[in-house]
Structures are given as C-alpha cells and as structure tokens.
RODO-2510 file (C-alpha; in nm, 4 decimals, decimal comma):
residues 447
     n   res          X          Y          Z
     1     m    -0,0018    -0,0093    -0,0100
     2     n     0,2945     0,2321     0,0778
     3     n     0,4296     0,1684    -0,2670
     4     i     0,1352     0,3000    -0,4493
     5     p     0,1909     0,6480    -0,6042
     6     k     0,0062     0,9342    -0,4460
     7     q    -0,1146     1,0257    -0,7874
     8     e    -0,2761     0,6888    -0,8255
     9     i    -0,4433     0,6843    -0,4787
    10     s    -0,5975     1,0308    -0,5560
    11     g    -0,7114     0,9261    -0,8936
    12     a    -0,8617     0,5944    -0,7571
    13     f    -1,0761     0,7634    -0,5010
    14     e    -1,1694     1,0997    -0,6740
    15     g    -1,5445     1,1563    -0,6745
    16     p    -1,7604     1,3599    -0,9345
    17     k    -1,6845     1,7265    -0,9640
    18     a    -1,8992     1,9765    -0,7677
    19     v    -2,1567     2,1414    -0,9732
    20     e    -2,1479     2,5253    -0,9695
    21     p    -2,4842     2,6590    -0,8060
    22     k    -2,7232     2,8163    -1,0570
    23     k    -2,7170     3,1947    -1,0474
    24     i    -3,0154     3,3328    -0,8628
    25     k    -3,2072     3,6100    -1,0416
    26     y    -3,3569     3,8382    -0,7706
    27     c    -3,6245     4,0895    -0,7898
    28     l    -3,5934     4,3635    -0,5383
    29     y    -3,9247     4,4192    -0,3842
    30     a    -3,9829     4,7422    -0,1645
    31     r    -4,3280     4,8147     0,0022
    32     k    -4,4442     5,1112     0,2026
    33     s    -4,4274     5,1004     0,5824
    34     t    -4,7096     5,2006     0,8189
    35     e    -4,5757     5,5469     0,8849
    36     s    -4,7116     5,8882     0,7517
    37     e    -4,7584     5,9440     0,3789
    38     e    -4,4230     6,1416     0,3399
    39     q    -4,2267     5,8828     0,5462
    40     q    -4,3541     5,5991     0,3472
    41     v    -4,2123     5,7449     0,0101
    42     l    -3,8755     5,7882     0,1935
    43     s    -3,9076     5,4404     0,3467
    44     i    -3,9424     5,2799    -0,0109
    45     d    -3,6331     5,4764    -0,1380
    46     s    -3,4164     5,3955     0,1638
    47     q    -3,5023     5,0244     0,1417
    48     i    -3,3950     5,0156    -0,2238
    49     k    -3,0754     5,2008    -0,1467
    50     e    -2,9845     4,9625     0,1321
    51     m    -3,0594     4,6471    -0,0440
    52     i    -2,8706     4,7601    -0,3424
    53     k    -2,5635     4,8023    -0,1199
    54     i    -2,6021     4,4464    -0,0038
    55     a    -2,6427     4,3104    -0,3610
    56     e    -2,3240     4,4815    -0,4656
    57     r    -2,1502     4,3543    -0,1529
    58     d    -2,2382     3,9841    -0,2046
    59     g    -2,2494     3,9937    -0,5801
    60     l    -2,6227     3,9504    -0,6304
    61     e    -2,7979     3,9818    -0,9615
    62     i    -3,0936     4,2154    -0,9405
    63     t    -3,3068     4,1592    -1,2385
    64     e    -3,5721     4,4076    -1,1560
    65     i    -3,6813     4,6541    -0,8975
    66     r    -4,0503     4,6775    -0,7975
    67     k    -4,2284     4,9238    -0,5749
    68     e    -4,5729     4,8961    -0,4056
    69     s    -4,7693     5,1222    -0,1863
    70     h    -5,0318     4,9018    -0,0495
    71     s    -5,0983     4,7281     0,2800
    72     a    -5,0013     4,3574     0,3239
    73     k    -5,2820     4,2903     0,5950
    74     a    -5,5226     4,1318     0,3275
    75     v    -5,4627     3,8378     0,1247
    76     g    -5,4412     3,8917    -0,2481
    77     q    -5,4888     4,2767    -0,2486
    78     r    -5,1425     4,3774    -0,3863
    79     e    -5,1182     4,3925    -0,7535
    80     i    -4,7423     4,4324    -0,7797
    81     f    -4,6992     4,1427    -0,5375
    82     n    -4,9306     3,9227    -0,7056
    83     t    -4,7562     3,9852    -1,0451
    84     l    -4,4255     3,9033    -0,8617
    85     l    -4,5580     3,5766    -0,7649
    86     t    -4,6882     3,5011    -1,1277
    87     d    -4,3381     3,5926    -1,2667
    88     i    -4,1618     3,3514    -1,0186
    89     r    -4,3977     3,0526    -1,1366
    90     a    -4,3106     3,1549    -1,4914
    91     g    -3,9351     3,1381    -1,4047
    92     k    -3,8571     3,4910    -1,4519
    93     f    -3,7181     3,5425    -1,0934
    94     t    -3,5774     3,2687    -0,8566
    95     g    -3,5158     3,4975    -0,5589
    96     i    -3,6491     3,7937    -0,3770
    97     l    -3,4521     4,0688    -0,2151
    98     t    -3,6427     4,2769     0,0346
    99     w    -3,5827     4,4814     0,3377
   100     a    -3,7732     4,2574     0,5990
   101     p    -4,0010     3,9639     0,5877
   102     d    -4,2904     4,1802     0,6832
   103     r    -4,2508     4,3709     0,3552
   104     l    -4,3636     4,0544     0,1797
   105     s    -4,6371     3,9293     0,4019
   106     r    -4,8474     4,0239     0,7059
   107     n    -5,1152     3,7498     0,6360
   108     a    -5,1318     3,3782     0,6320
   109     g    -5,2405     3,3618     0,2642
   110     d    -4,9494     3,5305     0,0974
   111     l    -4,7065     3,3743     0,3256
   112     g    -4,8372     3,0226     0,2223
   113     s    -4,7838     3,1278    -0,1400
   114     l    -4,4360     3,2081    -0,0641
   115     v    -4,3631     2,8711     0,1138
   116     d    -4,5375     2,6831    -0,1593
   117     l    -4,3115     2,8386    -0,4366
   118     m    -4,0044     2,7263    -0,2229
   119     d    -4,1377     2,3800    -0,1891
   120     q    -4,1732     2,3514    -0,5563
   121     k    -3,8133     2,4909    -0,5880
   122     l    -3,9309     2,7810    -0,7952
   123     l    -3,8287     3,0310    -0,5319
   124     l    -3,4738     2,9471    -0,4317
   125     e    -3,3992     3,2263    -0,1981
   126     i    -3,5496     3,5159     0,0025
   127     r    -3,2723     3,7515     0,1062
   128     t    -3,3451     4,0524     0,3786
   129     f    -3,1108     4,2995     0,5249
   130     s    -2,9906     4,0635     0,7958
   131     q    -3,1185     3,7181     0,6932
   132     k    -3,1620     3,4848     0,4202
   133     f    -3,4289     3,2075     0,3783
   134     t    -3,3983     2,8875     0,1400
   135     n    -3,5801     2,5659     0,0857
   136     n    -3,4557     2,4566     0,4089
   137     p    -3,6985     2,3308     0,7023
   138     s    -3,5525     2,5462     0,9766
   139     e    -3,5191     2,8621     0,7524
   140     k    -3,8713     2,8226     0,6245
   141     f    -3,9950     2,7758     0,9703
   142     m    -3,8259     3,0863     1,0818
   143     l    -3,9675     3,2954     0,7881
   144     m    -4,3203     3,1803     0,8950
   145     i    -4,2421     3,2858     1,2550
   146     l    -4,1289     3,6218     1,1506
   147     c    -4,4206     3,6914     0,9083
   148     s    -4,6757     3,5473     1,1600
   149     t    -4,5296     3,7757     1,4225
   150     a    -4,6021     4,0587     1,1922
   151     k    -4,9769     3,9358     1,1575
   152     l    -4,9950     3,9272     1,5187
   153     e    -4,8837     4,2764     1,5616
   154     n    -5,1307     4,3917     1,3044
   155     d    -5,4206     4,1935     1,4839
   156     n    -5,3144     4,3481     1,8290
   157     k    -5,3169     4,6856     1,6723
   158     s    -5,6652     4,6401     1,5199
   159     e    -5,7912     4,5105     1,8667
   160     n    -5,6499     4,8009     2,0440
   161     v    -5,8041     5,0482     1,8088
   162     k    -6,1404     4,8729     1,8459
   163     r    -6,1179     4,8782     2,2141
   164     g    -6,0328     5,2492     2,2200
   165     l    -6,3436     5,3188     2,0010
   166     r    -6,5725     5,1232     2,2195
   167     t    -6,4498     5,3142     2,5245
   168     r    -6,5096     5,6476     2,3514
   169     c    -6,8554     5,5421     2,2699
   170     e    -6,9242     5,4145     2,6275
   171     q    -6,8276     5,7447     2,7408
   172     g    -7,1045     5,8947     2,5183
   173     l    -6,8690     6,0451     2,2492
   174     r    -6,9557     5,9932     1,8786
   175     l    -6,6383     5,9394     1,6764
   176     s    -6,7098     6,1586     1,3551
   177     v    -6,7720     6,5013     1,2391
   178     a    -7,0700     6,6655     1,4119
   179     p    -7,4028     6,6530     1,2234
   180     t    -7,5653     6,9829     1,1164
   181     g    -7,7164     7,1299     1,4333
   182     y    -7,3885     7,0534     1,6275
   183     l    -7,0352     7,1867     1,6274
   184     n    -6,7270     6,9848     1,7225
   185     e    -6,5417     7,0966     2,0403
   186     k    -6,2061     7,2626     1,9368
   187     r    -6,0589     7,2216     2,2732
   188     k    -5,7891     6,9532     2,2876
   189     d    -5,8775     6,8472     2,6448
   190     k    -6,2244     6,7572     2,5107
   191     p    -6,1791     6,5316     2,2100
   192     c    -6,4767     6,3986     2,0161
   193     e    -6,7167     6,6169     2,2211
   194     v    -6,9827     6,8202     2,0624
   195     i    -7,1676     7,1392     2,1318
   196     v    -7,5190     7,2556     2,0253
   197     d    -7,4941     7,5118     1,7408
   198     p    -7,7032     7,8021     1,8469
   199     v    -7,7725     7,9073     1,4939
   200     r    -7,8548     7,5846     1,3275
   201     a    -7,9954     7,3742     1,6023
   202     p    -8,3371     7,5554     1,6286
   203     i    -8,3722     7,5150     1,2578
   204     i    -8,3064     7,1441     1,2633
   205     k    -8,5741     7,1162     1,5317
   206     q    -8,8249     7,2982     1,3362
   207     m    -8,7583     7,0715     1,0333
   208     f    -8,8533     6,7686     1,2518
   209     e    -9,1603     6,9507     1,3646
   210     k    -9,2744     7,0468     1,0251
   211     v    -9,2414     6,6853     0,9010
   212     a    -9,4165     6,5228     1,2174
   213     n    -9,6769     6,7877     1,2667
   214     e    -9,7510     6,9474     0,9428
   215     h    -9,6663     6,6535     0,7261
   216     w    -9,4208     6,8451     0,5134
   217     s    -9,2359     6,6405     0,2406
   218     g    -8,8721     6,6491     0,1896
   219     r    -8,8850     6,8574    -0,1083
   220     r    -9,0859     7,1240     0,0810
   221     i    -8,8399     7,1106     0,3628
   222     y    -8,5630     7,1659     0,0951
   223     q    -8,7352     7,4680    -0,0497
   224     w    -8,7956     7,6036     0,2988
   225     l    -8,4331     7,5487     0,4215
   226     k    -8,2919     7,7036     0,0889
   227     n    -8,5267     7,9845     0,0137
   228     d    -8,6839     8,0949     0,3411
   229     v    -8,4301     8,0050     0,6064
   230     d    -8,1180     8,0105     0,3898
   231     l    -7,9572     7,7304     0,6075
   232     k    -7,5980     7,6434     0,5131
   233     t    -7,3686     7,3985     0,6709
   234     v    -7,0401     7,5003     0,8388
   235     n    -6,8785     7,4551     0,4950
   236     g    -7,1152     7,7325     0,3548
   237     k    -7,3202     7,4992     0,1381
   238     h    -7,6964     7,4382     0,1427
   239     l    -7,8220     7,1013     0,2310
   240     s    -7,9159     6,8677    -0,0704
   241     l    -8,2532     6,6834    -0,0625
   242     s    -8,0583     6,3498     0,0081
   243     n    -7,8923     6,5019     0,3107
   244     i    -8,2156     6,6178     0,4411
   245     f    -8,3556     6,2782     0,4361
   246     i    -8,0338     6,1493     0,6022
   247     l    -8,0665     6,4062     0,8849
   248     l    -8,4246     6,3182     0,9418
   249     q    -8,3117     5,9598     1,0221
   250     k    -8,0329     6,0448     1,2625
   251     t    -8,1069     5,9387     1,6248
   252     f    -7,8235     6,1484     1,7372
   253     y    -8,0629     6,4381     1,7625
   254     y    -8,2516     6,2939     2,0336
   255     g    -7,9351     6,1668     2,2306
   256     v    -7,8400     5,8250     2,1168
   257     f    -7,6265     5,6866     1,8429
   258     e    -7,5320     5,3369     1,7034
   259     f    -7,1638     5,2416     1,6368
   260     p    -7,0575     5,1033     1,4048
   261     e    -7,3782     5,1672     1,1912
   262     g    -7,5716     4,8620     1,1496
   263     s    -7,3931     4,6823     1,4300
   264     g    -7,6887     4,7158     1,6802
   265     n    -7,4628     4,8485     1,9349
   266     w    -7,6181     5,1753     2,0778
   267     y    -7,4747     5,4276     2,3182
   268     t    -7,6293     5,7163     2,5070
   269     g    -7,4480     6,0430     2,4246
   270     q    -7,3249     6,3049     2,6610
   271     h    -7,4394     6,5801     2,4132
   272     t    -7,7436     6,7751     2,4568
   273     p    -8,0309     6,6512     2,2551
   274     i    -8,2052     6,8951     2,0113
   275     i    -8,5248     6,7088     2,0044
   276     t    -8,7201     6,4470     2,1846
   277     k    -8,7519     6,0885     2,1061
   278     e    -9,1251     6,1207     2,0660
   279     l    -9,0818     6,3910     1,8007
   280     f    -8,8261     6,1985     1,6206
   281     d    -9,0424     5,8861     1,6058
   282     r    -9,3510     6,0816     1,4677
   283     a    -9,1485     6,2294     1,2070
   284     r    -8,9972     5,8938     1,1017
   285     e    -9,3470     5,7454     1,0938
   286     q    -9,4594     6,0345     0,8541
   287     l    -9,1634     5,9547     0,6232
   288     k    -9,2360     5,5825     0,6280
   289     r    -9,6041     5,6569     0,5095
   290     s    -9,4811     5,8779     0,2347
   291     e    -9,2339     5,6079     0,1219
   292     i    -9,4978     5,3483     0,1035
   293     k    -9,7172     5,6000    -0,0852
   294     n    -9,4313     5,6846    -0,3330
   295     n    -9,3432     5,3196    -0,3909
   296     k    -9,7049     5,2425    -0,5209
   297     e    -9,6914     5,1252    -0,8863
   298     f    -9,8730     5,3307    -1,1517
   299     a    -9,8964     5,2938    -1,5336
   300     f    -9,6533     5,5443    -1,6598
   301     t    -9,3873     5,5847    -1,4039
   302     k    -9,0382     5,5489    -1,5135
   303     l    -9,1581     5,5183    -1,8721
   304     i    -9,1971     5,8934    -1,9660
   305     t    -8,9315     6,1639    -1,9308
   306     c    -8,9705     6,5110    -1,8400
   307     g    -8,9293     6,7457    -2,1193
   308     l    -8,7812     7,0397    -1,9163
   309     c    -8,5281     6,8741    -1,6889
   310     e    -8,4983     6,5055    -1,8204
   311     s    -8,5975     6,3604    -1,4966
   312     g    -8,8357     6,0645    -1,4908
   313     i    -9,2111     6,0990    -1,4493
   314     t    -9,3912     5,9856    -1,1100
   315     a    -9,7401     5,9688    -1,0016
   316     t    -9,9560     6,0331    -0,7092
   317     e   -10,3208     5,9514    -0,6410
   318     k   -10,5954     6,1653    -0,4963
   319     w   -10,9221     6,0595    -0,3564
   320     k   -11,2431     6,2604    -0,3576
   321     y   -11,5172     6,1538    -0,1045
   322     q   -11,8671     6,2926    -0,1854
   323     k   -12,1537     6,3362     0,0640
   324     n   -12,3648     6,0683    -0,1084
   325     g   -12,0957     5,8045    -0,0285
   326     n   -11,9454     5,7940    -0,3737
   327     t   -11,5563     5,7808    -0,3893
   328     h   -11,3610     5,8988    -0,6938
   329     r   -10,9923     5,8222    -0,7453
   330     y   -10,7680     6,0370    -0,9667
   331     v   -10,4008     5,9764    -1,0527
   332     y   -10,1873     6,2670    -1,1362
   333     c    -9,8386     6,2284    -1,3195
   334     g    -9,5547     6,4900    -1,2952
   335     c    -9,1804     6,5326    -1,2753
   336     t    -8,9844     6,3550    -1,0033
   337     k    -8,7561     6,6684    -0,9823
   338     r    -8,4506     6,4543    -0,9426
   339     r    -8,2355     6,6564    -1,1928
   340     d    -8,3959     6,9952    -1,0930
   341     v    -8,5813     7,0483    -0,7727
   342     n    -8,7282     7,3569    -0,9147
   343     c    -8,8718     7,2059    -1,2267
   344     q    -9,1834     7,3647    -1,3326
   345     c    -9,3363     7,0711    -1,5206
   346     g    -9,6507     7,0470    -1,3351
   347     y    -9,9112     6,7603    -1,3136
   348     i   -10,1423     6,6059    -1,5650
   349     k   -10,4141     6,3555    -1,5072
   350     e   -10,3492     5,9850    -1,6025
   351     e   -10,6588     5,9851    -1,8331
   352     e   -10,5215     6,2966    -2,0330
   353     i   -10,1956     6,0984    -2,0812
   354     i   -10,3965     5,8057    -2,2241
   355     e   -10,5912     6,0249    -2,4636
   356     q   -10,2813     6,1923    -2,6042
   357     i   -10,0818     5,8615    -2,6372
   358     i   -10,3805     5,7290    -2,8436
   359     a   -10,3789     6,0512    -3,0664
   360     i   -10,0192     6,0032    -3,1509
   361     l   -10,0136     5,6206    -3,1860
   362     d    -9,9774     5,6496    -3,5626
   363     t    -9,6490     5,8378    -3,5104
   364     l    -9,4962     5,5840    -3,2534
   365     d    -9,2565     5,3206    -3,3553
   366     m    -9,3976     5,0037    -3,2007
   367     n    -9,2432     4,6615    -3,1597
   368     e    -9,5450     4,4974    -3,3173
   369     l    -9,3661     4,1484    -3,2808
   370     g    -9,3764     4,1903    -2,8935
   371     i    -9,7252     4,3271    -2,8998
   372     k    -9,8528     4,0503    -3,1420
   373     q    -9,7307     3,7795    -2,9130
   374     k    -9,9353     3,9356    -2,6326
   375     f   -10,2315     3,9779    -2,8622
   376     q   -10,2123     3,5984    -2,9606
   377     d   -10,1728     3,4968    -2,6054
   378     e   -10,4896     3,6829    -2,5104
   379     i   -10,6815     3,4970    -2,7941
   380     a   -10,5594     3,1689    -2,6797
   381     r   -10,6594     3,2444    -2,3172
   382     y   -11,0023     3,3585    -2,4469
   383     n   -11,0643     3,0411    -2,6569
   384     k   -10,9489     2,8195    -2,3534
   385     f   -11,2142     3,0080    -2,1355
   386     r   -11,4801     2,9393    -2,3940
   387     k   -11,4003     2,5904    -2,4089
   388     i   -11,3693     2,5177    -2,0231
   389     a   -11,6221     2,7540    -1,8728
   390     l   -11,8902     2,7848    -2,1500
   391     g   -11,8467     2,4278    -2,3091
   392     k   -11,7843     2,6091    -2,6435
   393     s   -11,4953     2,5669    -2,8924
   394     r   -11,3907     2,7601    -3,2072
   395     e   -11,4996     2,5976    -3,5417
   396     q   -11,1844     2,4534    -3,7160
   397     n   -11,2413     2,6459    -4,0359
   398     t   -11,2926     2,9779    -3,8677
   399     d   -11,0307     3,2289    -3,9791
   400     l   -10,7724     3,3591    -3,7323
   401     e   -10,8439     3,7038    -3,6075
   402     i   -10,6627     3,9787    -3,7901
   403     f   -10,4027     4,1568    -3,5666
   404     d   -10,4375     4,5242    -3,5579
   405     a   -10,1474     4,6768    -3,3385
   406     k   -10,3119     5,0137    -3,3022
   407     a   -10,6601     4,8744    -3,2164
   408     y   -10,5042     4,6342    -2,9575
   409     a   -10,2894     4,9306    -2,8160
   410     i   -10,6012     5,1426    -2,7628
   411     y   -10,7764     4,8586    -2,5933
   412     i   -10,4973     4,8130    -2,3452
   413     l   -10,4562     5,1699    -2,2852
   414     t   -10,8269     5,2258    -2,2077
   415     e   -10,9367     4,8963    -2,0571
   416     g   -10,5972     4,7061    -1,9557
   417     a   -10,4475     4,6675    -1,6159
   418     i   -10,1437     4,8715    -1,4940
   419     t    -9,9141     4,5879    -1,5616
   420     e   -10,0629     4,5400    -1,9267
   421     k   -10,0288     4,9251    -1,9818
   422     r    -9,6630     4,9239    -1,8633
   423     e    -9,5874     4,6156    -2,0808
   424     l    -9,7471     4,7889    -2,3732
   425     l    -9,5305     5,1111    -2,3336
   426     s    -9,2217     4,8949    -2,2917
   427     n    -9,2758     4,7754    -2,6473
   428     l    -9,2663     5,1188    -2,7781
   429     k    -8,9366     5,1913    -2,9667
   430     s    -9,0264     5,5721    -2,9441
   431     k    -8,9322     5,7499    -2,6219
   432     l    -9,2129     5,9722    -2,4812
   433     m    -9,1723     6,2968    -2,2923
   434     l    -9,4048     6,5287    -2,0945
   435     k    -9,3563     6,8880    -2,1458
   436     n    -9,6174     7,1715    -2,0609
   437     r    -9,8785     6,9053    -2,0036
   438     v    -9,8374     6,7716    -2,3483
   439     i    -9,7037     6,4279    -2,4365
   440     s    -9,4808     6,4089    -2,7539
   441     l    -9,1821     6,2155    -2,8906
   442     m    -8,8440     6,2898    -2,7566
   443     p    -8,6071     6,4365    -3,0216
   444     e    -8,3295     6,1976    -3,1218
   445     t    -8,0031     6,2829    -3,0016
   446     t    -7,7201     6,3350    -3,2630
   447     a    -7,3607     6,2145    -3,1940
***
C-alpha cells in the first residue's frame, strides 16, 4: 500500500466534480411602511438604497426593482406582489430581495404562497437586510414565525383601536364629524365632544316639527331651508335633498347613536339633545308613510321623461269623497324633480296622458312583434275560457283574427290593467316626454 503512487491513490478515490450553483435572479421588492404618507415614500427609497448595497457587496444579480404602496394585511390585494408571484412561477425570478420579511407578508395567505413556491423549488431564496431564507425546513420555519409575528402585531393593533373606539362610545362620544345642528369642540382637552350650534340647532328642530306635525315632504323642507331660512352647513353649502332625508333619520338628535352603523350597538351620548324621541318617532313614521305611498306602482312611472329637466315621471293618487257616499280616485303624473328640484313641469291627469298617447299612436314606432305575441296569448286564453267555462270551442274552419296593433294598443290603454299598460309602453321603440302638460316624442340625439 505504501508503494502505490500518491497520484494513483488520488485518482482512484476521486469523486464527481462539484456542480456550480445556479445563479439566482433576484427581484428587489420594496413596500411602504405603516408610517405617514411622506415617510412611506422615503421608506421605499431607503429600502432600495440599502438592499442595492447588499447586492453589490455579495455579488447578487438584481433583475428588476418593483415598488408597491399597499397594505399587506389582506390576502391577494397587492397587484405588484401578485404579479411577482406569477413571474416567479414563470421562471422570470428565482429569488426575492427585500428589506424585511414583513415587507412580503402580514397575512397567512400570502405567506403560504411564498412557502409553496419554495417547496416547488421555484423560489430558491429570500434575502433580507440581515437574513436569508432558502428551501430549508428550519429557515422556512423561521420565515413563517417572523411573518406570523407581523400578523399578530397587526391583529393586536386592530383590537387596541376597536377597544379604544368602544371606550369612547361608552363615554357617550360619537367618533365622527358633528352633524348639522352641532359643532365639534375644538379644545384639545375635550376630544370627540360636540356642542349645540346656536344658529342651526333651532332650525333642525323646526325641520322635524314640520315633518311630524304638518306632514311636510322632503322637497318642501328643501325649499324652506334654501329659500326661506337660507340654512347652510359649516362649509357654507346648502343641504341637498338627500342630506335632508339622512338628517331626518339620525337618532343622534334625540341623544343616542349606533356605532358602527348597522352593528346594533347603541350608546347614550353625553351631548345635549335637540329634539325628543317622541318627535323623532312621529317624523320617521310620517316618512315611512310617504315612502309607502311613493312606492305604489302606476301605469306610466319611469316610462316617460320630463321634457324640461329630463328627470323621470312619477305619479300620485288623490281621493275625493262625496256626501252621497261615492268615492272617486284620480291619478296625477308629474316630474320627479331629481335633476332639478325647481322644475316647473306641473301635473297632468293619467286619463289625459292616455288620450294624448292614443292620438299620436300613428307616429309611434312600436315593436309589433312583442305586441302581437301578447295579442295571440290573449286570444288563446279567451278560447280556453270558452271551451272550459262555456263548453264552446272555435270551429276548425274559422279564420284567425286579424291582428291590428293600433286597435289592440287602444284597448290596453283604455281597458287594460296597470301591468298591461306598462308592458305595452315597454314595447314602444319611441321615447315619450311630458312637457307643458303635452305628451310628445323625444327628439333623437345626434352624436
């Protein structure tokens, strides 16, 4: 054994040559921190600067730099990060260079995607400022611990904020801008407190009284606030019609509030109420009655346009009770005034609308195919009635009834049910408008 040349010994036991590891192609990923807006931008730039130094020091190949300004709390909400995962699956990158693990994930879903890519050997390495993580059980375990710690930190912050909000509410403090009628207390030693607005509060009270006691509508309140009272918010603007309805639903005015809205958690405020609960309830009941009344279906609502402001046409019914016991019902149609609350369209009886539509039937472009199908269905229903109820049937040689679209339309408009009238108008290709109590065709718009 001692006589064997060293050269032969080394040759006899020489194993396969070591394969040089594949060059990792890194994507430098920088995400904003949870600091203020200005600091977030600086944070991204500083992350990139520091990681480029590490790449130069260790000879790492940075293929691309990607920035993102989106929270990592929710799964799959970051567009840049999702694209990065897709590019790793496609083989464009095999490594990620980032400042810290929590830049990549603060939720279990995105963390699972990263670990899964490592298991598939598509993601070879994640390199941070002070650590690196490869497809090694202990290193992947450490990565999951660090990212889970970041998630725990987020969850704790969320719970702390919720607890603080609940504590404020239990103290009777509403956590938002004071509604019209109140002013936010500007003293720093009284956060979230509100005081009664001496100018606007009496007007808000009158608003509830007029709805509850005098049955004023929202539009009448709007006109009163704008033209007679000239009520403006602290921002110098008039209340819109929608804002008026929102204010009339606020329980805050009689001393209680719900937080969060829709949660069922009610609190008694420490502020001074403007109205009583009894007044609020009566006003709300009046609004409900008006809503039920306005939701009733009529023949021509939403099918005719106002010729003055291009809003839709609504309807209301009036009842006349005579001394002899007779009752008469009248339906009046007019503009909803959604586009212009000052629209002067006026109202017209439903019977007059029917008469005017019949007068212009020859000029209307009707979808006769749809109307004809309805006509044939009516004939079939009538024949079935004759056969079953009267014991009579049509003779086989009797000619089919001749379809007359205009005659059938007149019959539906004068004798049909509300649903039949609406179905008929829905088959009109022409668009109708009401202007100065006259029904006419809407002019075609040119491109």
